[in-house]
N, C-alpha and C positions, 0 to 999 in steps of 0.2 A: 504494500500500500504506500502511495506517495506521501511523504511527510509534508504536512502543512503546519508551519510554526504558529504559535499563539499570536493573535493580532495585537494583544496588549503587552507584548514581551518587553518593550522598552520603558514601560511605566513603573516597573517594580525595582529598577536598578539605578544606582547612582554612577555616573561616569566622571572620572577625574582626569584632568590634563596631565600627561606624562612629562614631568619636568617643564622645560620651556619649549617643548615641541608642539606641533599641531595635533598630535595623536592623543585621543582620550581612551582610557581603559576602564572596564567595569571595576567597581570597588572590590568585587569578588570575581576571581578568575578560576578556571578549572584546569588542574594539572592531571596529566595522563601517566603519572609515574607508576603507581602500583597496580592499577586495575584495568589495564588495556593490553596485557600480554596474553599468552596462551592459557593462563589459569582462569580467565574470566570469559564466560560465554559471550558470543557476539551480540546476542539480544540484550544482555545486561549493559554492555558497552553502549549500544545504540540508545537505550533508555536514559542512560546518564547524559549523553551528549544532547539528546533532544530536550530533556528536562532542563538542563543548564540553559540552552538557548531560549527555551520558552519563558525563562525567568530573567532574561536580559544579559546572561553571561555570553559575551561575544568573543572572549579570549580563551583559546585552548593552547596549553603549553606542553611541549614534548621535548625529548632529547634523543640523540641517535641511539643510545644504549638502553632506553627504557624498554621494559618487557615484563617478565622474561619470555624467551631469550632476547638477547640484544637485537634491536631493530624491530621487534614484534609490535610494539605500541605504534610506531610509525606505519608499519605495514597494515595493521588493522585499521588505523585511521584512514589510510588510503582507500580501503574498502568502503568505509563510511563516507568518505569524500565523494566517491562515485555514486553511491546510493542516495545520499541525503543532502550533501552540502554544496555541490557544484552550483545550484541556482542561487545559493546564499553566500558564495565566496567573498563578495565585496562587503558583506556585513560582518565578516569574521577577521579577527587578528590571530594568526597562527604562528607560533614560535617553535624553534627547535635549537639544539645546542650541540657542541662537540668540545671535548677536552679531557674526558675520562676514557679509559680503555674501551676500544670498540672492535678491533681485529688484531690478529697476531702480527708480530714483527715490529720494526722501529717506526712505522709510519701510521700507526693506528691509535695514537695516544698523544696527550698534552697539547702543544700549541704551535706546531710548525705550519707554515703556509701549505705544504703538501697535504697534511692531515686535514686541516680545516676545510679547504676547498673540495677535496675529494669526498670528505664526509658529507658535506652539504649536498653535493651532487647525488650521492647515494640516498640521502634523506628525501630529496625532492622526488626521486623515482619511486621510493616506497610509498610516499604520501600522495602520489598522483597530482603533484602541484608544479606549476611553473616557477613559483617563487614562494618564500615565506615572508611574513610581515616583519618578524624579528629573528635575527640569528645571534646567538650568544657564544662567546668563549666561556666554557663551563667552569674552568678553574685556572688559576695562575700557573704558569710554566716557568720555573726558575732556570731551566736550561735553554730557553729560547729567548732571544732579544725581544723586548716589548715592541720594538719597531717592526719586527717580522710578523708577530701575531696580529698587531693592530693594522699593519699593512695588508694582511690577508682579509681582515674584516672590511677595510676600505675598498679593496678590490671586489669583494662580494657584493657590496652595495652598488658600485659602479657597473658591475656586470649585469645587474637586474635580478640577481638570485635572491636578494633580500631587500626590503624597503628600509629597514633600520637595523642597527646592531647594538649589542649590549654585552655586559660582562656579568659573571656570577662567581660568588665565593671569593672575591678579591677583598683584602683588608684595605683600610684607608690609604696607606702609602701606595700599595699596588694599584688601587683604583685611581688615585690622583695621576699616576704615571700613564695609565691607559687612557684616561679622559683627555689628558694633555696631548698625548701622541695622536689620538684620533682627531682632535681639533686641528692640530697642525697639518694633518693629511686632508682636511676639508670634509670629513665625515663625522659629525657629532656622535658622541655616545648617548644613545637614547635612554638607557635604563640599566640598573644594577639589580641582580636577583640574589639577595642574601637570605640566610635563615634568620628568623626572628619570631619570638614568642615571649610570653610572660616569663618563661623559664630560660630564655636564651636571649639576653638583651645586649649582645656584644656590639651591635651596630650603633648603639647610643654613645659609644666611646670614640666618636670622631667621624664615623662614616655618614650618618645622616646629616651632620653639619656640612660635610664635603659635598654631598649630593645636592643639598639646598643651594650652596654657594655656586656650584657649577651648573645648576639647572638640569640635573639628571634625575629621571624618575627612579622609583624603587618599587619592586614587587617582591614581597617576602614569602618564602616558602616555609612549610612546617609551622604555620601560626598556631596550630593546635597541639604542637609538641608531639607529633606522631600519635595523637589520640589521647595523650595524658590529660589535656585540657578539655575533656568531655566527661559525660557521666559514666563512661565505660569502666573506669577503674576506681570508682568511689568505694567499692566494697572488696577491693583486692583485684586479683588478676583472673578474669574469666578464662575458662578452658579454650574457648574459641577465639580469643583475642589475638592481636598481632604479637604482643609480648610473649604469649604462650607458645606460639608455633612459628614465628618468623623473627628471630632475634637480630637480624641484620640491621633493623632500623629502630627497634625498641627492645632493650634487654630487660628481662624480668628483674635483674639485680639492680636496675636503676630506679625501680619503683619502691622506694624506701618508705618506711612509716612516716618519716619526716615530710617527705614529698606528698604522701597521701593526706597528711594533716593539712597541708597548704591547699591541696586540691579540694578537700571538703569545705574548708573555709571560703574558698573562692566560689564554690558551688552555692553555698548559703547566700553569699552576696548576690550572685546572679539571680537566684530565686527571688530575693528581695526586690530586684529590679524588674521582675517579670520576664526573665530570660533563662534560656538554657546556658550552662557553663560554656559550651562551644560558641554560642552567639556572643557572650560577653568577651570571650577571648579574641574573637575576630574583631569586634568593635574596638577592643583595646589596642590592637596593632594598627588599626586605621585611625586612631585618635590624633595622630601627628600627620599633618599634611605633607610631610616628607615621603610618606608611604602612599604610593599611587593605588596599589591593589594588593589584596591578600590572596594567595594561591592555595586553593583547597584541593583535597582529594576526596573521593567518595566511592563507596561500594554499593550504595542504594540511592535511588532518586530522592527519597525522603530526606536524606542528609543534605542534599543540595538545597532543597526548598527551605529546610530549617536554617541553613547557613545564610541564605539570601535574606531571610527575615531579620537577621542581626542588624540590618541597615535601618530597620523601622524603630529601633529603640531610642529613647531620649539620650542626649549627650551625657557623658559623665560630668558630674560636678567635681570641683576641686577636692571636696571631702572624700568622694568615692575613690578618686585616683590615689589620694594619700592613703586610704584604707587598703587598697590593693598593694601599694608599696610596702605597707607594714606586714601584710600577710606574706608577701614574697620574701621579705627579710627575716621572717620567722619570729 
């Protein structure tokens, strides 16, 4: 059956300008990190993408090695592109990345010109796209000159394979060098994608100030701390949870009683605001206008709907933000 998007899809979403660019991103974006490989049925993937777009999420974020196995998320997205998204391509912002290991040998990792350009060529074929809207260097490469890595990003924009470029996982010093080099080449850095949540506030130590100063957008991943900042772990570790069966991203040993005490206190505060904990956690990372968008993952459509509704809540008061800081400080 042909997919017909919801007519009111743009009414439930807030769109924020990305740095000083002309591009706006939805305040909540959908990442295809965990649930678009071969472990997730095609129909579930389709329902997640359709639900997201029906609720105003226009930005889908991928990387070359998302799966499992590597490349499978892009390959699956390419099938969805042919079935559902070709008529709506110009309503979407699609991003992908390269920087982590992708194939064997010396040319399938880090930040060389050869790796980045060949990886994007492969990604475009898998996704059945002529171009991506945003292409990221996924992590810093200490062994490759920044001029080579950023020069490859500049070439990628000039070749028409990407409309914008960005960086991910760069610390403030590394980000400053990348932003400066791209500006000198004539291709501005659009956006930075760092991890950020109530439990992971490293970007507040200089990175957000840099991005504001340079007019670069910010889209944070793991804003729910890989599920910790949800109701999932209030009573310990469920047998079917990520921490119980997939320790790559959330180890059971990291869910300490001290952390659970904080999670329960945050949950009580969220309930007092009429929110789920996940909604309050998303609203918290978006409280600073340095953050353009929060990148969510989902395994069920209902999670997407709940997360989008985080945008309906009243703004935090100064007293509430101070209370959150006290909880996090223990």
